[in-house]
C-alpha positions, 0 to 999 in steps of 0.5 A: 901651125905645128911648133913642135920639131920632128924627131929628125929635126931634133937629131939634126940640131943635136948633130949640128951642135956636137959638130960646133962644139967639137970642130969649131968652138976650140979653134974659132978664136985663133981663126978669127984673130988670124982672119983665116977661113977653115976650108976643112969645116965645109968638107966636114959639113958636106960629109954630114950632108949639110951643104944640101940639107933642104935640096931634094934627094933626086938632086943630091941633097938630104931632102929635109924641109926648109925649117931644117936649113934654119936649124942648121944656120941657127946652130952653126952661128953658135960656133961663128958667123963665118961658117954659117955664112957659107951654108947661107950663101952656098944653099940659100942664095945659090943652090935653092935659086938653082932649084927654083929657076934652073933647067934640068941641065943646069940642075944636073950640071951645077946644083947636083955637085953643090948639093953633095958638097963637091962643089961650092956656090956663091952669089954675085949681085953687090957692086962698089956702086950698087947695093940697095939700088940694084938697078945701078948694076955696072956689070954687062953681058953682051951676046956674042954668038952662042956666048955672053961676054961679061965685064964688070965687078962685084964686091962684098962676095962671100966665099969669093976665093973658095966657090966654084960656081957663082950666080952673077947678075948683069945687064943684057939691056940696060935701057930696060933698067932692072927688066934688063938684068939677067942672071948667069952661072959662072965658073971660077976656071973661065978665062977672065974671072979673078977674085981678091979678098977684102981684109980689115973687116970689123967682124966675120974675120974668119969668113972669106969675103971679097971682090970678083973681077970679069974681064971679057968672061965668055959664058955659054948661052946654056949658063943663062939662068931663066930668061934674059930680063928675068934676073931682077925677079931671080935675085929677089927670090934668091934674097927671099932664101938668104934672108931666111937664113940670116934671120935664122942665124940671128937666133943662133947669135942670141942664143950664143949670147944668152948662153955665155951671159948666163954662164958668166952671170953664175960665175961673176959675183959683185956686192956679195952675190952673183951678178945675175941677182941684180935686176938690171942684169936680169933685164938684159937677160930677159931681153935676150930671152924675149928676142930669141923667142920672138925671132924664132917664131918669126923665122919658123913661120916664114919656113912654113910658107916656104914648105907649102910652096908659098911666096914669103917675101913679106914675112922673111923680110920681118923676120930678117929685120927684127931678128938681126936687130934683136941679135945686135942688141943681144950682143951689145948687152952681152958685152955689158954684162961681161963688163971689162972682160967683154972688151977683151977676146978672152971671152967671145962676147966681143966676137959676137958683137963685131959679127952682129953688125954685118947682117943688119946691113947686108941682104937689105939693110934694117932701113930697107926692110923698114920701108918695105914693111911700112909699104906692105902695111900702107897697101903700096906693095903686094906680092903675087906668086912667081911663075917659078916657085920653090917646090913645096915639101915634102919633095916628090919627083913631080914637084921638083922637075923642071 
């Protein structure tokens, strides 16, 4: 395994970091305080080719490898979770799922404009009564001639009021339990669709999160992703990609906590010396550094498996679980290092702490990932290659064709 970044990846990191420093850092405090999602950031990311960074060029993307997506997510998280989430959901959960499971019509119709950033994609799985228990879905899709009629509700959906296209999971045959779930591409403009933002969140206040409602939404059969009954497999493969971006995001948050804390350690003095000279403060700094390096190793190992076109559910789960826990602890320690000032929005660390909690919950709680890793170790759970995998990188025309 090569641990060195290519020149292209180093330039990518530098580009995204400069973008964050110029376009996000000066304004994020105000956006966070006002619960404002700045859509112009998405437009500017699209202009840089970052909304389709690891989508093949033939489908409108930049054609970079999957670890390049991790780099983008890591650096965007330095700015704020809201904008990393936008890329995670749009690219990781939606676009990569279309690349993996979509037919050529669906790729040309939906993936190409998404990869170019002309349209925004989102992901609709979670419901008020169905989170970790996916089989508890209440949304239904009933066949009616050449269409499906969708009825139901989704919640905690990122980009709910912003996205143009949604991957929505619904039962086509509830008697088959999870094998009766199917996936659909739903457009915002379809009659009967509506959305509503959720207010009062602990963190990610600069993001757009909310509910989706389907009231007899008529979806043409051409918008069925995969086959009827493949929805559960599609959702789980999508989560492999989404969890990968969330794990990469955790590296970015640890990095932000470390940078802010090191800066403050040199500025603040107690008992006649910089607080960085105190051993218990050094312990917290050391833990951040260890968490960052361990998390990166886990993330980029999962990315290399993706680059090779191999199943990576186990490795991605471990990376997501551990990196998000490290990030949550790093944010808590960053507030502690800043003392009373860490409790104030005068410094960014209180926002880091608030933002660090949601990823420990979404896309598989830490408890779900703990169980998964135990079952892998005990031999109760084993992964087999899906009949449709993400194309290996570097992309060729043959490898990405339906």
